[in-house]
N, C-alpha and C positions, 0 to 999 in steps of 0.2 A: 504779299507781305514785303515790307521794306527790310533793308539790310539791318537796320537798328532793331526792328521787331524780332527778326530771326536771332540776332545776338542776344536779346533779352530772354527769348524763349529758351535758347541754349543754356544760358546761365541758370535759369529757373530749373531746367531739367537736370543740370549738373548738381545743383544744390539738392534737389529731390533725390537724385541717385546717391549722393553722399549720405543724406539722412537715411535712406533705405538701407544702404550698406552698413551704416552704424547700427540701425535697428536690427538688421539680420545678424550682425556680429554679436550684439547683446543677447539676442534670442538663442543663437548657437551656444554662447557661453552659459546661458541659463540652462539649456537642455543638457549640456555637457556636465554641469554641476549636478543636475538631477540624476543623470546616468551614473555619475561617480558615487553619489549618495546611495542610489539603489544597489550598485555593485557592492559597496561596503556593507550595506544591510544584508545582502544576499550572502556574503562571506560570513558575517556574524551569525546569520540563521543557520548556515551550513555547519559552522563550528559547533553551535549549540546542538544541532541535530546529531552530529557525530558523537558528541559527548553523552547524549541521552537516548540514542536510537533504540537500544534494547528495552529501555523503560517505555518509550513511546510505542514500540511494537507490541509489548505486553499489554499496555493500556488499550490499544486498538483491538487486540485479540479479546481481551476481557470485556470490552464494551458489548460484546454479543453474549455475555454470560457463558463464556467458553468453559466447557467441562469436557473431559474425555467422553467420547460418544459411546454410550452403552444403552442397550435395549432394556427397558424395564417393562416386563409383561404386565405389571400391575397398573401402570399409568400410560404406557405407550406414547410418550411424547417424542418418539424417536425422529419423526419428520421435522419437528421444530428444532430438535437437537442437531439434526443433519444440516438444516439451513443455517443455524448459528455457527456450526463448525466450519462450513464452507465460507461464510461471510468473514469469520474471524481470520481464517487463513489468508483470504484475499486482502483484508485490511493490513495484516502483517506484511504481506508481499509488497504493498504500496509503500509502507514505511521503510522496509529494507532497500527497495529500489531508490527511494529518495536519499537514503544514507549513502548508497553507492554513488549516486549522482553528486552528492556533496563532496565525497572524497575526490571524485574526478574534478569537480569545479575548483576545489582547493589545491589541486595538483599534488596531492599526496602520492608519493612514489608507491608503486604497486607492492613493493616489498614491505611497506609500512602500513598498508591498509588493513583495517580490522573488521570491516563489514563482510560477511560471508558472500561469496560469489559462486557462480557455477550454475549447474542445471538443476537446482533444487526445485522440486515439483510442488507447487502451491495449490493448484486447483484440485477440487475433489471430484473423483469419478463417482457420481451419485449412484449410478447403476451398480458399480462394483461395491460401493459402501452398503447399499441396500442388500446386495447379494451376501455380503459378509455378515450383516445383521441377521438375515433370514437363516443362513447356514449355521451360525452360532446358536441361534435360538432353537433351530431344528435339532442340532446336536445335543443341546441341553435336554430337550424333551425326549429324544431317543435314549439318552443315557438314563434318564429318570424312568422311562418305560422299561428299559432293559433290566435295571435293578429290580423294579417291582415284579417283572416277569420272572426273573431268575429267583427272586425270593419266593414267589408263588410255587415255582417248580421245586425249590428246596423244601418248602413246607409239605408239598405233596409227597415227595420222596421220604421225608422224615415222618410221614403219617399224620401230620397235623392238619391237613386240609379237609 
């Protein structure tokens, strides 16, 4: 290559490098703008979540048809009830955790935070819950039997049997 050709190639390369730098700067500015917009939307979302987290948590819980879990010997839907109960608690945990994260993201001082924190236990010990149901139903039946048994005894004692 001649000296003139090298000089031309160098000028073309410098022009291309300048265009590349300009394009990269424009792309960086575009990405920074997108990031700023996303950050603002995240702050807005977090503010909204914090203002309504109890309502959202209740909706999440109620989406499973949440009701206090009680054994009904007539219909016995207790397993479905247990599944709904467990799912509802877990859904509420997710909302509470998101609200805690929102408070943290918004840098709300710990002394001003309103979302409960701590070691609140959300998961359901299915075996323990089933044990509670079985024991409660057994106690109910035992009490019923005991009353009938005692009544029979009293009738016998009273000479009515």
